[in-house]
All heavy atoms as a GROMACS GRO file, in nm:
protein
  589
    1MET      N    1   0.082  -0.119   0.000
    1MET     CA    2   0.000   0.000   0.000
    1MET      C    3   0.087   0.126   0.000
    1MET      O    4   0.060   0.220  -0.073
    1MET     CB    5  -0.091  -0.001   0.122
    1MET     CG    6  -0.191   0.110   0.123
    1MET     SD    7  -0.314   0.077   0.249
    1MET     CE    8  -0.338   0.238   0.312
    2ARG      N    9   0.192   0.127   0.082
    2ARG     CA   10   0.281   0.243   0.086
    2ARG      C   11   0.361   0.258  -0.042
    2ARG      O   12   0.389   0.369  -0.085
    2ARG     CB   13   0.375   0.233   0.205
    2ARG     CG   14   0.302   0.252   0.335
    2ARG     CD   15   0.396   0.251   0.450
    2ARG     NE   16   0.321   0.261   0.573
    2ARG     CZ   17   0.375   0.268   0.691
    2ARG    NH1   18   0.505   0.264   0.704
    2ARG    NH2   19   0.299   0.277   0.798
    3LEU      N   20   0.397   0.147  -0.102
    3LEU     CA   21   0.470   0.152  -0.228
    3LEU      C   22   0.382   0.211  -0.338
    3LEU      O   23   0.428   0.290  -0.420
    3LEU     CB   24   0.518   0.012  -0.267
    3LEU     CG   25   0.608   0.004  -0.390
    3LEU    CD1   26   0.731   0.090  -0.372
    3LEU    CD2   27   0.646  -0.139  -0.417
    4GLY      N   28   0.254   0.180  -0.336
    4GLY     CA   29   0.161   0.237  -0.432
    4GLY      C   30   0.145   0.387  -0.413
    4GLY      O   31   0.138   0.463  -0.509
    5ALA      N   32   0.142   0.431  -0.288
    5ALA     CA   33   0.134   0.575  -0.260
    5ALA      C   34   0.260   0.646  -0.306
    5ALA      O   35   0.254   0.758  -0.359
    5ALA     CB   36   0.111   0.598  -0.111
    6LEU      N   37   0.374   0.583  -0.288
    6LEU     CA   38   0.500   0.641  -0.334
    6LEU      C   39   0.504   0.651  -0.486
    6LEU      O   40   0.548   0.752  -0.542
    6LEU     CB   41   0.618   0.559  -0.282
    6LEU     CG   42   0.756   0.610  -0.324
    6LEU    CD1   43   0.780   0.750  -0.269
    6LEU    CD2   44   0.863   0.515  -0.275
    7ARG      N   45   0.455   0.548  -0.552
    7ARG     CA   46   0.451   0.551  -0.699
    7ARG      C   47   0.358   0.661  -0.749
    7ARG      O   48   0.388   0.728  -0.848
    7ARG     CB   49   0.406   0.416  -0.753
    7ARG     CG   50   0.512   0.312  -0.748
    7ARG     CD   51   0.465   0.183  -0.812
    7ARG     NE   52   0.565   0.079  -0.795
    7ARG     CZ   53   0.539  -0.048  -0.789
    7ARG    NH1   54   0.415  -0.092  -0.798
    7ARG    NH2   55   0.636  -0.135  -0.774
    8ALA      N   56   0.247   0.680  -0.681
    8ALA     CA   57   0.152   0.785  -0.722
    8ALA      C   58   0.210   0.924  -0.700
    8ALA      O   59   0.181   1.017  -0.775
    8ALA     CB   60   0.022   0.770  -0.645
    9ALA      N   61   0.293   0.940  -0.598
    9ALA     CA   62   0.350   1.071  -0.567
    9ALA      C   63   0.482   1.097  -0.639
    9ALA      O   64   0.532   1.209  -0.635
    9ALA     CB   65   0.372   1.082  -0.417
   10ALA      N   66   0.538   0.998  -0.705
   10ALA     CA   67   0.669   1.013  -0.766
   10ALA      C   68   0.672   1.120  -0.876
   10ALA      O   69   0.765   1.200  -0.882
   10ALA     CB   70   0.716   0.879  -0.822
   11MET      N   71   0.571   1.124  -0.961
   11MET     CA   72   0.570   1.221  -1.070
   11MET      C   73   0.556   1.365  -1.020
   11MET      O   74   0.634   1.450  -1.062
   11MET     CB   75   0.460   1.187  -1.170
   11MET     CG   76   0.466   1.272  -1.294
   11MET     SD   77   0.626   1.254  -1.374
   11MET     CE   78   0.579   1.266  -1.541
   12PRO      N   79   0.462   1.395  -0.929
   12PRO     CA   80   0.456   1.532  -0.877
   12PRO      C   81   0.583   1.573  -0.802
   12PRO      O   82   0.626   1.688  -0.809
   12PRO     CB   83   0.336   1.529  -0.782
   12PRO     CG   84   0.250   1.420  -0.833
   12PRO     CD   85   0.344   1.317  -0.887
   13ILE      N   86   0.646   1.480  -0.732
   13ILE     CA   87   0.771   1.510  -0.662
   13ILE      C   88   0.880   1.542  -0.763
   13ILE      O   89   0.956   1.639  -0.747
   13ILE     CB   90   0.812   1.394  -0.570
   13ILE    CG1   91   0.716   1.382  -0.453
   13ILE    CG2   92   0.955   1.411  -0.521
   13ILE    CD1   93   0.733   1.256  -0.370
   14ALA      N   94   0.890   1.464  -0.868
   14ALA     CA   95   0.991   1.489  -0.972
   14ALA      C   96   0.965   1.622  -1.042
   14ALA      O   97   1.059   1.698  -1.069
   14ALA     CB   98   0.991   1.374  -1.073
   15GLN      N   99   0.838   1.653  -1.071
   15GLN     CA  100   0.806   1.781  -1.134
   15GLN      C  101   0.844   1.899  -1.045
   15GLN      O  102   0.899   1.998  -1.093
   15GLN     CB  103   0.656   1.789  -1.166
   15GLN     CG  104   0.613   1.704  -1.282
   15GLN     CD  105   0.463   1.710  -1.303
   15GLN    OE1  106   0.388   1.750  -1.215
   15GLN    NE2  107   0.421   1.670  -1.422
   16ALA      N  108   0.817   1.889  -0.917
   16ALA     CA  109   0.851   1.996  -0.824
   16ALA      C  110   1.002   2.014  -0.816
   16ALA      O  111   1.052   2.127  -0.814
   16ALA     CB  112   0.794   1.967  -0.686
   17ALA      N  113   1.076   1.905  -0.814
   17ALA     CA  114   1.222   1.914  -0.807
   17ALA      C  115   1.280   1.977  -0.933
   17ALA      O  116   1.367   2.064  -0.925
   17ALA     CB  117   1.282   1.774  -0.787
   18VAL      N  118   1.230   1.938  -1.048
   18VAL     CA  119   1.278   1.994  -1.174
   18VAL      C  120   1.240   2.143  -1.185
   18VAL      O  121   1.322   2.226  -1.222
   18VAL     CB  122   1.223   1.914  -1.295
   18VAL    CG1  123   1.249   1.985  -1.426
   18VAL    CG2  124   1.285   1.775  -1.297
   19ALA      N  125   1.116   2.177  -1.148
   19ALA     CA  126   1.072   2.316  -1.154
   19ALA      C  127   1.154   2.404  -1.060
   19ALA      O  128   1.193   2.516  -1.096
   19ALA     CB  129   0.924   2.326  -1.120
   20ALA      N  130   1.180   2.357  -0.939
   20ALA     CA  131   1.259   2.434  -0.844
   20ALA      C  132   1.402   2.455  -0.894
   20ALA      O  133   1.458   2.564  -0.881
   20ALA     CB  134   1.260   2.364  -0.708
   21THR      N  135   1.459   2.352  -0.953
   21THR     CA  136   1.594   2.363  -1.006
   21THR      C  137   1.600   2.462  -1.121
   21THR      O  138   1.689   2.549  -1.126
   21THR     CB  139   1.645   2.225  -1.053
   21THR    OG1  140   1.640   2.135  -0.942
   21THR    CG2  141   1.785   2.234  -1.107
   22ILE      N  142   1.507   2.453  -1.213
   22ILE     CA  143   1.504   2.546  -1.327
   22ILE      C  144   1.482   2.689  -1.280
   22ILE      O  145   1.548   2.782  -1.327
   22ILE     CB  146   1.396   2.503  -1.428
   22ILE    CG1  147   1.437   2.373  -1.497
   22ILE    CG2  148   1.371   2.613  -1.531
   22ILE    CD1  149   1.328   2.311  -1.582
   23ALA      N  150   1.393   2.708  -1.184
   23ALA     CA  151   1.367   2.843  -1.132
   23ALA      C  152   1.492   2.901  -1.067
   23ALA      O  153   1.525   3.018  -1.087
   23ALA     CB  154   1.252   2.839  -1.031
   24TRP      N  155   1.562   2.821  -0.990
   24TRP     CA  156   1.684   2.869  -0.925
   24TRP      C  157   1.791   2.905  -1.028
   24TRP      O  158   1.853   3.010  -1.019
   24TRP     CB  159   1.739   2.764  -0.828
   24TRP     CG  160   1.855   2.817  -0.748
   24TRP    CD1  161   1.846   2.880  -0.628
   24TRP    CD2  162   1.993   2.812  -0.782
   24TRP    NE1  163   1.972   2.915  -0.586
   24TRP    CE2  164   2.064   2.875  -0.679
   24TRP    CE3  165   2.063   2.763  -0.892
   24TRP    CZ2  166   2.202   2.889  -0.680
   24TRP    CZ3  167   2.201   2.777  -0.893
   24TRP    CH2  168   2.269   2.839  -0.789
   25VAL      N  169   1.811   2.818  -1.126
   25VAL     CA  170   1.913   2.843  -1.228
   25VAL      C  171   1.879   2.969  -1.308
   25VAL      O  172   1.967   3.052  -1.334
   25VAL     CB  173   1.928   2.720  -1.321
   25VAL    CG1  174   2.010   2.752  -1.444
   25VAL    CG2  175   1.990   2.603  -1.244
   26LEU      N  176   1.754   2.985  -1.346
   26LEU     CA  177   1.714   3.104  -1.422
   26LEU      C  178   1.732   3.231  -1.339
   26LEU      O  179   1.785   3.332  -1.389
   26LEU     CB  180   1.569   3.093  -1.469
   26LEU     CG  181   1.543   2.992  -1.579
   26LEU    CD1  182   1.394   2.983  -1.608
   26LEU    CD2  183   1.620   3.025  -1.704
   27ALA      N  184   1.690   3.227  -1.215
   27ALA     CA  185   1.702   3.346  -1.130
   27ALA      C  186   1.848   3.379  -1.102
   27ALA      O  187   1.887   3.496  -1.098
   27ALA     CB  188   1.627   3.326  -0.999
   28ARG      N  189   1.929   3.279  -1.086
   28ARG     CA  190   2.071   3.301  -1.053
   28ARG      C  191   2.152   3.345  -1.174
   28ARG      O  192   2.227   3.440  -1.168
   28ARG     CB  193   2.130   3.172  -0.994
   28ARG     CG  194   2.278   3.178  -0.964
   28ARG     CD  195   2.302   3.271  -0.845
   28ARG     NE  196   2.442   3.270  -0.810
   28ARG     CZ  197   2.524   3.371  -0.838
   28ARG    NH1  198   2.480   3.476  -0.901
   28ARG    NH2  199   2.650   3.365  -0.804
   29HIS      N  200   2.136   3.276  -1.286
   29HIS     CA  201   2.224   3.300  -1.401
   29HIS      C  202   2.164   3.394  -1.505
   29HIS      O  203   2.238   3.469  -1.568
   29HIS     CB  204   2.265   3.167  -1.465
   29HIS     CG  205   2.344   3.081  -1.371
   29HIS    ND1  206   2.471   3.112  -1.331
   29HIS    CD2  207   2.311   2.966  -1.307
   29HIS    CE1  208   2.515   3.019  -1.247
   29HIS    NE2  209   2.419   2.929  -1.232
   30LEU      N  210   2.034   3.389  -1.525
   30LEU     CA  211   1.973   3.475  -1.626
   30LEU      C  212   1.945   3.614  -1.570
   30LEU      O  213   1.977   3.715  -1.633
   30LEU     CB  214   1.844   3.411  -1.677
   30LEU     CG  215   1.776   3.483  -1.794
   30LEU    CD1  216   1.864   3.476  -1.918
   30LEU    CD2  217   1.641   3.421  -1.822
   31ILE      N  218   1.888   3.620  -1.451
   31ILE     CA  219   1.855   3.748  -1.390
   31ILE      C  220   1.973   3.802  -1.309
   31ILE      O  221   1.989   3.922  -1.295
   31ILE     CB  222   1.728   3.735  -1.303
   31ILE    CG1  223   1.611   3.695  -1.393
   31ILE    CG2  224   1.697   3.863  -1.229
   31ILE    CD1  225   1.485   3.662  -1.319
   32GLY      N  226   2.054   3.714  -1.256
   32GLY     CA  227   2.173   3.756  -1.182
   32GLY      C  228   2.150   3.780  -1.034
   32GLY      O  229   2.229   3.850  -0.970
   33HIS      N  230   2.047   3.723  -0.977
   33HIS     CA  231   2.021   3.740  -0.834
   33HIS      C  232   2.124   3.659  -0.757
   33HIS      O  233   2.147   3.543  -0.786
   33HIS     CB  234   1.880   3.693  -0.800
   33HIS     CG  235   1.833   3.739  -0.667
   33HIS    ND1  236   1.875   3.681  -0.551
   33HIS    CD2  237   1.748   3.839  -0.632
   33HIS    CE1  238   1.819   3.742  -0.449
   33HIS    NE2  239   1.740   3.838  -0.496
   34PRO      N  240   2.189   3.721  -0.655
   34PRO     CA  241   2.294   3.649  -0.584
   34PRO      C  242   2.244   3.532  -0.500
   34PRO      O  243   2.314   3.433  -0.484
   34PRO     CB  244   2.359   3.756  -0.495
   34PRO     CG  245   2.255   3.862  -0.482
   34PRO     CD  246   2.172   3.858  -0.608
   35ARG      N  247   2.124   3.544  -0.442
   35ARG     CA  248   2.067   3.436  -0.360
   35ARG      C  249   1.920   3.420  -0.393
   35ARG      O  250   1.833   3.471  -0.321
   35ARG     CB  251   2.084   3.468  -0.213
   35ARG     CG  252   2.229   3.464  -0.168
   35ARG     CD  253   2.240   3.504  -0.027
   35ARG     NE  254   2.184   3.639  -0.012
   35ARG     CZ  255   2.211   3.720   0.086
   35ARG    NH1  256   2.289   3.681   0.181
   35ARG    NH2  257   2.157   3.840   0.091
   36PRO      N  258   1.887   3.349  -0.497
   36PRO     CA  259   1.746   3.338  -0.540
   36PRO      C  260   1.667   3.240  -0.454
   36PRO      O  261   1.642   3.125  -0.492
   36PRO     CB  262   1.758   3.290  -0.684
   36PRO     CG  263   1.886   3.214  -0.688
   36PRO     CD  264   1.977   3.283  -0.590
   37PHE      N  265   1.625   3.285  -0.338
   37PHE     CA  266   1.554   3.198  -0.245
   37PHE      C  267   1.408   3.178  -0.286
   37PHE      O  268   1.355   3.068  -0.277
   37PHE     CB  269   1.559   3.259  -0.104
   37PHE     CG  270   1.479   3.183  -0.003
   37PHE    CD1  271   1.526   3.064   0.048
   37PHE    CD2  272   1.358   3.230   0.041
   37PHE    CE1  273   1.453   2.992   0.140
   37PHE    CE2  274   1.283   3.160   0.134
   37PHE     CZ  275   1.332   3.040   0.183
   38PHE      N  276   1.342   3.284  -0.330
   38PHE     CA  277   1.199   3.275  -0.358
   38PHE      C  278   1.166   3.208  -0.491
   38PHE      O  279   1.055   3.162  -0.510
   38PHE     CB  280   1.134   3.415  -0.354
   38PHE     CG  281   1.120   3.467  -0.215
   38PHE    CD1  282   1.198   3.572  -0.171
   38PHE    CD2  283   1.030   3.410  -0.127
   38PHE    CE1  284   1.187   3.619  -0.042
   38PHE    CE2  285   1.017   3.457   0.002
   38PHE     CZ  286   1.096   3.562   0.044
   39ALA      N  287   1.260   3.202  -0.582
   39ALA     CA  288   1.233   3.141  -0.712
   39ALA      C  289   1.194   2.993  -0.700
   39ALA      O  290   1.089   2.952  -0.751
   39ALA     CB  291   1.352   3.159  -0.806
   40PRO      N  292   1.273   2.909  -0.634
   40PRO     CA  293   1.232   2.768  -0.623
   40PRO      C  294   1.108   2.750  -0.535
   40PRO      O  295   1.024   2.664  -0.564
   40PRO     CB  296   1.353   2.698  -0.562
   40PRO     CG  297   1.444   2.802  -0.514
   40PRO     CD  298   1.408   2.930  -0.581
   41ILE      N  299   1.095   2.832  -0.432
   41ILE     CA  300   0.977   2.821  -0.345
   41ILE      C  301   0.851   2.851  -0.424
   41ILE      O  302   0.750   2.780  -0.415
   41ILE     CB  303   0.990   2.916  -0.225
   41ILE    CG1  304   1.108   2.877  -0.137
   41ILE    CG2  305   0.862   2.919  -0.143
   41ILE    CD1  306   1.100   2.741  -0.076
   42SER      N  307   0.855   2.959  -0.502
   42SER     CA  308   0.736   2.997  -0.579
   42SER      C  309   0.702   2.893  -0.684
   42SER      O  310   0.584   2.869  -0.712
   42SER     CB  311   0.753   3.134  -0.642
   42SER     OG  312   0.859   3.133  -0.735
   43SER      N  313   0.802   2.829  -0.742
   43SER     CA  314   0.772   2.726  -0.842
   43SER      C  315   0.705   2.605  -0.778
   43SER      O  316   0.610   2.549  -0.833
   43SER     CB  317   0.899   2.684  -0.916
   43SER     OG  318   0.987   2.617  -0.829
   44VAL      N  319   0.750   2.566  -0.660
   44VAL     CA  320   0.689   2.452  -0.591
   44VAL      C  321   0.547   2.487  -0.547
   44VAL      O  322   0.455   2.406  -0.560
   44VAL     CB  323   0.776   2.408  -0.471
   44VAL    CG1  324   0.704   2.306  -0.385
   44VAL    CG2  325   0.908   2.353  -0.520
   45VAL      N  326   0.527   2.609  -0.497
   45VAL     CA  327   0.393   2.652  -0.458
   45VAL      C  328   0.301   2.654  -0.579
   45VAL      O  329   0.187   2.608  -0.572
   45VAL     CB  330   0.398   2.790  -0.389
   45VAL    CG1  331   0.260   2.848  -0.373
   45VAL    CG2  332   0.466   2.779  -0.255
   46ALA      N  333   0.349   2.706  -0.690
   46ALA     CA  334   0.267   2.711  -0.811
   46ALA      C  335   0.226   2.571  -0.856
   46ALA      O  336   0.111   2.548  -0.896
   46ALA     CB  337   0.341   2.783  -0.922
   47LEU      N  338   0.317   2.477  -0.849
   47LEU     CA  339   0.284   2.340  -0.890
   47LEU      C  340   0.190   2.272  -0.791
   47LEU      O  341   0.103   2.195  -0.829
   47LEU     CB  342   0.411   2.257  -0.903
   47LEU     CG  343   0.491   2.278  -1.030
   47LEU    CD1  344   0.619   2.196  -1.026
   47LEU    CD2  345   0.410   2.243  -1.152
   48SER      N  346   0.207   2.303  -0.663
   48SER     CA  347   0.126   2.233  -0.564
   48SER      C  348  -0.018   2.284  -0.560
   48SER      O  349  -0.108   2.212  -0.521
   48SER     CB  350   0.187   2.246  -0.425
   48SER     OG  351   0.180   2.380  -0.381
   49LEU      N  352  -0.040   2.408  -0.599
   49LEU     CA  353  -0.174   2.464  -0.592
   49LEU      C  354  -0.254   2.450  -0.721
   49LEU      O  355  -0.368   2.492  -0.726
   49LEU     CB  356  -0.166   2.613  -0.556
   49LEU     CG  357  -0.118   2.644  -0.415
   49LEU    CD1  358  -0.112   2.793  -0.394
   49LEU    CD2  359  -0.207   2.579  -0.312
   50THR      N  360  -0.193   2.396  -0.823
   50THR     CA  361  -0.262   2.388  -0.950
   50THR      C  362  -0.306   2.245  -0.975
   50THR      O  363  -0.225   2.155  -0.983
   50THR     CB  364  -0.171   2.436  -1.064
   50THR    OG1  365  -0.053   2.358  -1.064
   50THR    CG2  366  -0.136   2.582  -1.048
   51GLY      N  367  -0.434   2.227  -0.987
   51GLY     CA  368  -0.487   2.092  -1.008
   51GLY      C  369  -0.512   2.062  -1.153
   51GLY      O  370  -0.427   2.010  -1.223
   52GLY      N  371  -0.629   2.099  -1.203
   52GLY     CA  372  -0.667   2.065  -1.339
   52GLY      C  373  -0.609   2.158  -1.444
   52GLY      O  374  -0.545   2.115  -1.537
   53ARG      N  375  -0.634   2.286  -1.429
   53ARG     CA  376  -0.585   2.382  -1.527
   53ARG      C  377  -0.450   2.435  -1.482
   53ARG      O  378  -0.435   2.549  -1.440
   53ARG     CB  379  -0.685   2.497  -1.542
   53ARG     CG  380  -0.821   2.450  -1.588
   53ARG     CD  381  -0.917   2.562  -1.594
   53ARG     NE  382  -0.917   2.632  -1.464
   53ARG     CZ  383  -1.014   2.710  -1.422
   53ARG    NH1  384  -1.119   2.728  -1.497
   53ARG    NH2  385  -1.008   2.769  -1.305
   54ARG      N  386  -0.351   2.353  -1.493
   54ARG     CA  387  -0.220   2.381  -1.435
   54ARG      C  388  -0.156   2.507  -1.491
   54ARG      O  389  -0.110   2.592  -1.416
   54ARG     CB  390  -0.129   2.261  -1.456
   54ARG     CG  391   0.010   2.287  -1.403
   54ARG     CD  392   0.090   2.164  -1.397
   54ARG     NE  393   0.047   2.093  -1.277
   54ARG     CZ  394   0.099   1.981  -1.235
   54ARG    NH1  395   0.192   1.924  -1.304
   54ARG    NH2  396   0.057   1.924  -1.125
   55TRP      N  397  -0.151   2.523  -1.621
   55TRP     CA  398  -0.079   2.637  -1.680
   55TRP      C  399  -0.143   2.770  -1.642
   55TRP      O  400  -0.076   2.862  -1.601
   55TRP     CB  401  -0.069   2.623  -1.830
   55TRP     CG  402   0.034   2.523  -1.871
   55TRP    CD1  403   0.012   2.397  -1.917
   55TRP    CD2  404   0.175   2.538  -1.862
   55TRP    NE1  405   0.131   2.333  -1.937
   55TRP    CE2  406   0.233   2.418  -1.906
   55TRP    CE3  407   0.259   2.641  -1.822
   55TRP    CZ2  408   0.370   2.399  -1.911
   55TRP    CZ3  409   0.396   2.622  -1.827
   55TRP    CH2  410   0.450   2.503  -1.871
   56ARG      N  411  -0.273   2.780  -1.658
   56ARG     CA  412  -0.340   2.907  -1.629
   56ARG      C  413  -0.329   2.944  -1.481
   56ARG      O  414  -0.295   3.056  -1.446
   56ARG     CB  415  -0.487   2.900  -1.669
   56ARG     CG  416  -0.557   3.030  -1.640
   56ARG     CD  417  -0.699   3.027  -1.682
   56ARG     NE  418  -0.762   3.151  -1.639
   56ARG     CZ  419  -0.885   3.184  -1.661
   56ARG    NH1  420  -0.962   3.100  -1.728
   56ARG    NH2  421  -0.933   3.297  -1.619
   57ARG      N  422  -0.355   2.848  -1.394
   57ARG     CA  423  -0.348   2.876  -1.250
   57ARG      C  424  -0.206   2.905  -1.206
   57ARG      O  425  -0.183   2.989  -1.120
   57ARG     CB  426  -0.408   2.760  -1.172
   57ARG     CG  427  -0.559   2.750  -1.195
   57ARG     CD  428  -0.617   2.643  -1.114
   57ARG     NE  429  -0.591   2.670  -0.973
   57ARG     CZ  430  -0.674   2.642  -0.876
   57ARG    NH1  431  -0.789   2.587  -0.903
   57ARG    NH2  432  -0.643   2.667  -0.752
   58ALA      N  433  -0.109   2.836  -1.264
   58ALA     CA  434   0.030   2.862  -1.230
   58ALA      C  435   0.071   3.003  -1.271
   58ALA      O  436   0.137   3.074  -1.195
   58ALA     CB  437   0.121   2.759  -1.295
   59VAL      N  438   0.031   3.043  -1.390
   59VAL     CA  439   0.063   3.179  -1.437
   59VAL      C  440  -0.004   3.283  -1.348
   59VAL      O  441   0.057   3.383  -1.310
   59VAL     CB  442   0.023   3.196  -1.585
   59VAL    CG1  443   0.031   3.342  -1.627
   59VAL    CG2  444   0.112   3.111  -1.673
   60GLU      N  445  -0.131   3.261  -1.312
   60GLU     CA  446  -0.200   3.354  -1.224
   60GLU      C  447  -0.132   3.363  -1.088
   60GLU      O  448  -0.113   3.473  -1.034
   60GLU     CB  449  -0.346   3.311  -1.206
   60GLU     CG  450  -0.432   3.327  -1.328
   60GLU     CD  451  -0.568   3.263  -1.312
   60GLU    OE1  452  -0.591   3.192  -1.210
   60GLU    OE2  453  -0.653   3.283  -1.401
   61LEU      N  454  -0.093   3.250  -1.034
   61LEU     CA  455  -0.028   3.250  -0.904
   61LEU      C  456   0.108   3.318  -0.909
   61LEU      O  457   0.142   3.399  -0.822
   61LEU     CB  458  -0.014   3.106  -0.853
   61LEU     CG  459   0.047   3.092  -0.714
   61LEU    CD1  460  -0.043   3.157  -0.609
   61LEU    CD2  461   0.069   2.947  -0.682
   62VAL      N  462   0.187   3.287  -1.010
   62VAL     CA  463   0.318   3.348  -1.023
   62VAL      C  464   0.305   3.499  -1.043
   62VAL      O  465   0.381   3.577  -0.984
   62VAL     CB  466   0.398   3.282  -1.138
   62VAL    CG1  467   0.522   3.362  -1.172
   62VAL    CG2  468   0.435   3.140  -1.100
   63ALA      N  469   0.210   3.542  -1.123
   63ALA     CA  470   0.189   3.686  -1.143
   63ALA      C  471   0.148   3.753  -1.013
   63ALA      O  472   0.200   3.860  -0.978
   63ALA     CB  473   0.083   3.710  -1.251
   64GLY      N  474   0.058   3.693  -0.939
   64GLY     CA  475   0.014   3.750  -0.812
   64GLY      C  476   0.126   3.759  -0.710
   64GLY      O  477   0.143   3.861  -0.644
   65VAL      N  478   0.204   3.654  -0.700
   65VAL     CA  479   0.316   3.654  -0.607
   65VAL      C  480   0.421   3.756  -0.650
   65VAL      O  481   0.475   3.830  -0.567
   65VAL     CB  482   0.378   3.513  -0.595
   65VAL    CG1  483   0.510   3.516  -0.521
   65VAL    CG2  484   0.281   3.419  -0.527
   66SER      N  485   0.448   3.766  -0.778
   66SER     CA  486   0.546   3.863  -0.828
   66SER      C  487   0.502   4.005  -0.799
   66SER      O  488   0.583   4.088  -0.755
   66SER     CB  489   0.567   3.845  -0.978
   66SER     OG  490   0.614   3.716  -1.006
   67ILE      N  491   0.376   4.035  -0.824
   67ILE     CA  492   0.325   4.169  -0.795
   67ILE      C  493   0.333   4.198  -0.645
   67ILE      O  494   0.374   4.307  -0.604
   67ILE     CB  495   0.181   4.185  -0.849
   67ILE    CG1  496   0.183   4.184  -1.001
   67ILE    CG2  497   0.117   4.313  -0.797
   67ILE    CD1  498   0.046   4.172  -1.065
   68GLY      N  499   0.298   4.102  -0.564
   68GLY     CA  500   0.304   4.121  -0.419
   68GLY      C  501   0.446   4.146  -0.370
   68GLY      O  502   0.470   4.234  -0.288
   69ILE      N  503   0.541   4.070  -0.421
   69ILE     CA  504   0.681   4.090  -0.382
   69ILE      C  505   0.730   4.226  -0.431
   69ILE      O  506   0.801   4.298  -0.359
   69ILE     CB  507   0.769   3.976  -0.436
   69ILE    CG1  508   0.737   3.847  -0.360
   69ILE    CG2  509   0.917   4.010  -0.422
   69ILE    CD1  510   0.804   3.724  -0.416
   70PHE      N  511   0.691   4.266  -0.552
   70PHE     CA  512   0.732   4.396  -0.606
   70PHE      C  513   0.678   4.509  -0.520
   70PHE      O  514   0.752   4.601  -0.483
   70PHE     CB  515   0.685   4.409  -0.751
   70PHE     CG  516   0.711   4.546  -0.809
   70PHE    CD1  517   0.839   4.582  -0.845
   70PHE    CD2  518   0.609   4.637  -0.825
   70PHE    CE1  519   0.865   4.707  -0.897
   70PHE    CE2  520   0.634   4.763  -0.876
   70PHE     CZ  521   0.763   4.798  -0.914
   71VAL      N  522   0.550   4.503  -0.485
   71VAL     CA  523   0.489   4.608  -0.403
   71VAL      C  524   0.557   4.612  -0.264
   71VAL      O  525   0.588   4.721  -0.214
   71VAL     CB  526   0.337   4.587  -0.390
   71VAL    CG1  527   0.276   4.676  -0.284
   71VAL    CG2  528   0.270   4.610  -0.525
   72GLY      N  529   0.580   4.498  -0.206
   72GLY     CA  530   0.649   4.493  -0.077
   72GLY      C  531   0.789   4.550  -0.085
   72GLY      O  532   0.833   4.624   0.004
   73ASP      N  533   0.861   4.519  -0.192
   73ASP     CA  534   0.997   4.570  -0.209
   73ASP      C  535   0.996   4.722  -0.225
   73ASP      O  536   1.081   4.791  -0.168
   73ASP     CB  537   1.063   4.503  -0.330
   73ASP     CG  538   1.212   4.525  -0.336
   73ASP    OD1  539   1.274   4.534  -0.227
   73ASP    OD2  540   1.266   4.534  -0.447
   74VAL      N  541   0.902   4.774  -0.302
   74VAL     CA  542   0.891   4.919  -0.320
   74VAL      C  543   0.859   4.987  -0.187
   74VAL      O  544   0.918   5.091  -0.153
   74VAL     CB  545   0.784   4.953  -0.427
   74VAL    CG1  546   0.752   5.102  -0.426
   74VAL    CG2  547   0.833   4.911  -0.564
   75LEU      N  548   0.768   4.929  -0.110
   75LEU     CA  549   0.733   4.987   0.020
   75LEU      C  550   0.852   4.988   0.115
   75LEU      O  551   0.879   5.087   0.183
   75LEU     CB  552   0.616   4.911   0.083
   75LEU     CG  553   0.480   4.934   0.020
   75LEU    CD1  554   0.377   4.842   0.083
   75LEU    CD2  555   0.437   5.079   0.038
   76VAL      N  556   0.925   4.879   0.120
   76VAL     CA  557   1.044   4.872   0.206
   76VAL      C  558   1.148   4.974   0.161
   76VAL      O  559   1.209   5.043   0.244
   76VAL     CB  560   1.101   4.729   0.208
   76VAL    CG1  561   1.240   4.726   0.271
   76VAL    CG2  562   1.008   4.636   0.281
   77HIS      N  563   1.166   4.988   0.032
   77HIS     CA  564   1.263   5.084  -0.021
   77HIS      C  565   1.224   5.227   0.013
   77HIS      O  566   1.307   5.310   0.049
   77HIS     CB  567   1.277   5.066  -0.173
   77HIS     CG  568   1.374   5.162  -0.233
   77HIS    ND1  569   1.510   5.150  -0.213
   77HIS    CD2  570   1.356   5.270  -0.312
   77HIS    CE1  571   1.569   5.249  -0.278
   77HIS    NE2  572   1.478   5.322  -0.339
   78GLU      N  573   1.095   5.259   0.003
   78GLU     CA  574   1.047   5.394   0.030
   78GLU      C  575   1.050   5.426   0.179
   78GLU      O  576   1.070   5.541   0.216
   78GLU     CB  577   0.907   5.413  -0.027
   78GLU     CG  578   0.901   5.416  -0.178
   78GLU     CD  579   0.984   5.529  -0.238
   78GLU    OE1  580   0.979   5.642  -0.186
   78GLU    OE2  581   1.052   5.503  -0.338
   79ILE      N  582   1.025   5.328   0.262
   79ILE     CA  583   1.025   5.352   0.408
   79ILE      C  584   1.167   5.368   0.455
   79ILE      O  585   1.204   5.452   0.529
   79ILE     CB  586   0.955   5.238   0.483
   79ILE    CG1  587   0.806   5.240   0.450
   79ILE    CG2  588   0.976   5.248   0.631
   79ILE    CD1  589   0.729   5.122   0.504
   0.00000   0.00000   0.00000
């Protein structure tokens, strides 16, 4: 029974690992962020919260998180 549960979870676990790795590499090397902590976290969150319509919900979530981080960064900079 546990082996069956592991087999069922193997694909989502692999997708999350690949997405987190790609997000970190892109943020580090393409954008040049010295410590891209939120990139892999946001990719895992986007994958975990998207059920059926994965692409649309992932894009909506990433856009919302990006806007929120941007607004927070601007507020911290201004204060």
